[in-house]
C-alpha positions as CSV (number, residue, x, y, z in Angstrom):
1,M,-82.9,73.2,28.5
2,L,-82.7,76.8,29.8
3,L,-82.2,75.6,33.3
4,A,-79.4,73.3,32.2
5,V,-77.6,76.2,30.5
6,S,-78.1,78.4,33.5
7,S,-76.7,75.7,35.9
8,F,-73.5,75.5,33.9
9,S,-73.0,79.2,33.5
10,V,-72.5,79.8,37.2
11,P,-69.3,77.8,37.8
12,F,-67.8,79.1,34.5
13,G,-68.6,82.6,35.5
14,L,-67.0,82.2,38.9
15,A,-63.8,80.4,37.7
16,Q,-60.7,82.6,38.1
17,A,-57.1,82.2,37.1
18,P,-54.8,81.1,40.0
19,P,-52.8,84.0,41.6
20,P,-49.3,84.4,40.3
21,P,-46.6,83.0,42.6
22,P,-44.7,85.5,44.7
23,P,-41.5,86.7,43.0
24,A,-38.5,84.8,44.1
25,A,-35.7,86.7,45.8
26,A,-33.2,87.9,43.3
27,P,-29.9,86.0,43.8
28,V,-26.7,87.9,44.4
29,S,-24.6,88.4,41.3
30,D,-21.8,85.8,41.0
31,E,-19.6,88.1,39.0
32,P,-16.2,88.8,40.6
33,S,-16.1,91.9,42.8
34,D,-13.7,94.8,42.4
35,D,-14.0,95.8,46.1
36,R,-10.9,96.9,47.9
37,I,-10.2,97.6,51.5
38,L,-8.9,101.1,52.0
39,G,-9.1,101.3,48.2
40,V,-5.9,99.1,47.9
41,I,-6.2,95.6,49.5
42,P,-8.2,93.1,47.4
43,N,-11.5,92.0,48.9
44,F,-12.7,89.9,46.0
45,L,-13.6,86.8,48.0
46,T,-15.9,88.4,50.6
47,I,-19.7,88.4,50.7
48,E,-20.4,91.3,52.9
49,D,-24.2,91.0,53.3
50,P,-25.0,87.6,55.0
51,Q,-28.7,88.1,54.1
52,L,-28.0,87.9,50.4
53,K,-29.0,84.8,48.5
54,V,-25.7,83.5,47.0
55,V,-25.3,81.7,43.7
56,P,-22.8,78.8,43.8
57,L,-19.6,79.5,41.9
58,T,-18.8,77.5,38.8
59,V,-15.4,75.8,38.3
60,K,-14.5,78.6,35.8
61,Q,-15.4,81.3,38.3
62,K,-13.4,79.7,41.1
63,F,-10.3,79.6,38.8
64,G,-11.1,83.2,37.8
65,L,-11.2,84.4,41.4
66,F,-8.0,82.6,42.1
67,A,-6.2,84.4,39.2
68,K,-7.8,87.8,40.1
69,E,-6.7,87.6,43.7
70,T,-3.3,86.0,43.2
71,F,-2.0,88.2,40.3
72,D,-3.3,91.5,41.7
73,P,-0.6,94.2,42.0
74,F,-1.1,94.5,45.7
75,T,-0.5,90.7,46.2
76,V,2.7,91.0,44.2
77,A,3.8,94.0,46.1
78,A,3.0,92.2,49.4
79,S,5.3,89.4,48.3
80,A,8.0,91.8,47.5
81,G,7.7,93.4,51.0
82,G,7.7,90.1,52.7
83,A,10.8,89.1,50.8
84,A,12.5,92.3,51.9
85,L,11.7,91.7,55.6
86,S,13.0,88.2,55.3
87,Q,16.2,89.5,53.6
88,I,17.0,91.9,56.5
89,D,17.7,89.1,59.0
90,N,18.3,86.3,56.5
91,D,15.2,84.5,57.8
92,A,13.7,81.5,56.1
93,P,14.0,80.7,53.3
94,K,17.7,81.2,53.9
95,Y,19.0,82.1,50.5
96,G,21.6,84.4,51.9
97,R,22.1,88.1,51.4
98,G,22.5,90.3,48.3
99,A,20.5,91.1,45.2
100,G,20.5,87.6,43.9
101,P,19.2,86.0,47.1
102,Y,16.5,88.7,47.4
103,G,15.3,87.8,43.9
104,Q,15.1,84.2,45.0
105,R,13.2,85.2,48.1
106,F,10.8,87.3,46.0
107,G,10.2,84.4,43.5
108,A,9.7,82.0,46.4
109,A,7.1,84.3,48.0
110,V,5.2,84.7,44.8
111,A,5.3,80.9,44.3
112,D,4.1,80.3,47.8
113,V,1.0,82.5,47.4
114,T,0.3,81.2,43.9
115,T,0.5,77.5,44.8
116,Q,-1.5,77.8,48.0
117,N,-4.2,79.8,46.4
118,F,-4.4,77.5,43.4
119,F,-4.7,74.3,45.5
120,S,-7.2,75.9,48.0
121,D,-9.4,78.3,46.0
122,A,-9.3,76.7,42.6
123,M,-8.4,73.1,42.3
124,L,-9.6,71.6,45.6
125,A,-12.6,74.0,46.0
126,S,-13.8,72.7,42.6
127,L,-13.1,69.0,43.3
128,L,-14.7,69.1,46.8
129,H,-17.5,71.5,45.9
130,E,-16.5,74.0,48.5
131,D,-17.0,77.8,48.3
132,P,-13.7,79.7,48.7
133,R,-15.4,83.0,49.6
134,Y,-15.6,84.5,53.0
135,F,-19.2,85.0,54.3
136,R,-19.4,87.7,56.9
137,R,-21.2,87.1,60.2
138,G,-22.3,90.8,60.2
139,P,-23.1,93.5,62.7
140,E,-26.2,91.7,64.0
141,F,-23.9,89.7,66.3
142,G,-21.5,90.8,69.1
143,V,-17.9,91.7,68.5
144,W,-16.4,88.6,70.2
145,S,-18.9,86.4,68.4
146,R,-17.7,87.8,65.1
147,V,-14.1,87.5,66.1
148,G,-14.5,83.8,66.9
149,Y,-16.5,83.3,63.7
150,A,-13.8,85.0,61.6
151,L,-11.0,83.0,63.2
152,S,-12.8,79.7,62.9
153,R,-13.4,80.1,59.1
154,V,-9.9,78.8,58.6
155,V,-11.2,75.4,59.5
156,V,-14.9,75.8,58.7
157,T,-16.2,76.6,55.2
158,R,-19.4,76.6,53.2
159,T,-20.1,74.1,50.5
160,D,-21.6,74.9,47.1
161,A,-24.9,73.6,48.5
162,G,-24.8,76.2,51.2
163,K,-24.0,73.8,54.1
164,R,-21.3,74.2,56.7
165,S,-18.3,71.8,56.4
166,F,-14.8,71.3,57.5
167,N,-12.5,73.4,55.3
168,Y,-10.8,70.5,53.5
169,S,-9.8,72.7,50.5
170,G,-8.3,75.4,52.7
171,I,-6.3,73.1,55.0
172,L,-5.2,70.6,52.4
173,G,-4.4,73.3,49.8
174,M,-2.2,75.1,52.4
175,A,-0.4,71.9,53.2
176,M,0.1,71.0,49.5
177,G,1.5,74.4,48.8
178,I,3.9,74.2,51.7
179,G,4.9,70.7,50.6
180,L,5.6,71.9,47.1
181,S,7.7,74.8,48.4
182,N,10.3,72.2,49.6
183,A,11.2,71.7,46.0
184,Y,12.6,75.3,45.6
185,Y,13.5,76.3,49.2
186,P,17.2,75.9,50.1
187,D,18.2,72.8,52.0
188,S,18.7,74.7,55.2
189,S,15.0,75.6,55.2
190,V,13.7,72.2,54.4
191,N,13.3,70.2,57.6
192,G,10.5,69.2,60.0
193,E,10.8,72.2,62.2
194,E,10.8,74.7,59.4
195,V,7.9,73.1,57.5
196,G,5.9,73.0,60.7
197,A,6.6,76.6,61.4
198,R,5.6,77.6,57.9
199,F,2.3,75.7,58.2
200,G,1.6,77.4,61.6
201,T,2.4,80.8,60.2
202,S,0.2,80.3,57.2
203,L,-2.7,79.0,59.4
204,M,-2.4,82.0,61.7
205,A,-2.2,84.5,58.9
206,S,-5.2,83.0,57.2
207,A,-7.3,83.1,60.4
208,L,-6.3,86.7,61.3
209,G,-6.7,87.8,57.7
210,N,-10.5,87.1,58.0
211,L,-10.8,89.8,60.7
212,L,-10.2,92.6,58.1
213,P,-13.1,91.7,55.7
214,E,-15.4,91.0,58.7
215,F,-15.0,94.4,60.3
216,W,-14.0,96.6,57.4
217,P,-17.5,97.5,56.4
218,D,-18.3,98.7,60.0
219,F,-15.2,101.0,60.0
220,H,-16.0,102.2,56.6
221,E,-19.5,103.1,57.5
222,R,-18.5,104.8,60.7
223,F,-15.5,106.8,59.6
224,F,-16.5,107.5,56.0
225,H,-20.2,108.0,56.9
226,R,-21.5,105.7,54.2
227,K,-22.0,102.0,53.8
228,P,-19.9,100.4,51.0
229,R,-21.8,98.5,48.4
230,A,-21.6,94.8,49.2
231,P,-19.3,93.0,46.8
232,N,-21.2,90.8,44.3
233,G,-24.4,92.5,45.4
234,P,-26.9,94.7,43.6
235,P,-26.1,98.5,43.3
236,P,-27.9,100.8,45.6
237,A,-31.2,102.2,44.5
238,P,-31.1,105.7,43.1
239,A,-32.3,108.5,45.4
240,P,-35.9,109.7,44.6
241,A,-36.2,112.9,42.5
242,P,-37.0,116.1,44.5
243,G,-40.7,116.6,44.8
244,G,-41.5,113.0,43.8
């Protein structure tokens, strides 16, 4: 009996609890960012660090980002400036000259931005499960590779599952916004040529607009001698205490 007890005591004595699993990488925060380029231009839809693990946005967060970007004071001011430039030469939409037509141009500019952002970043991005944010390629790649990547994001996007996809929400949302603008543009600005020109201009502006968030962190780090905190990312670790 003593031998039997001894033979069972060995495996029980050697049994150990399994090692704990390695800690999972902390996902990047999905809270809206307050980052601004040059301290003024909204940069709420940019993920600066391509190495960060990103949490998919909920429908509520997509609508929140749409509202945060669209109704930002800079966006409204940009619409006012665009309306003023259009007013100078009576460009499309051709409302005419004077204070009244300028007010119409300004209202149309705000409506254009609002509808296109709503259809692209909120409604269609939610329905099609696409991520409206811009994911930087980063300084690990060459300049021309990054330029091509930034320009191509107007037709290529990322799904909520993290896969690459055609940017249906961006292209269709842009087209729907331009189509809706025909309801409030003057008749002289509603024709095939004008609509095609507006779509081409919006497409080009969207593509070129990706260059700024792609390269801004590089300029910021070089000329301001510090790297900006990545939007939606964790805050930098505090510096160690002297003598620690």
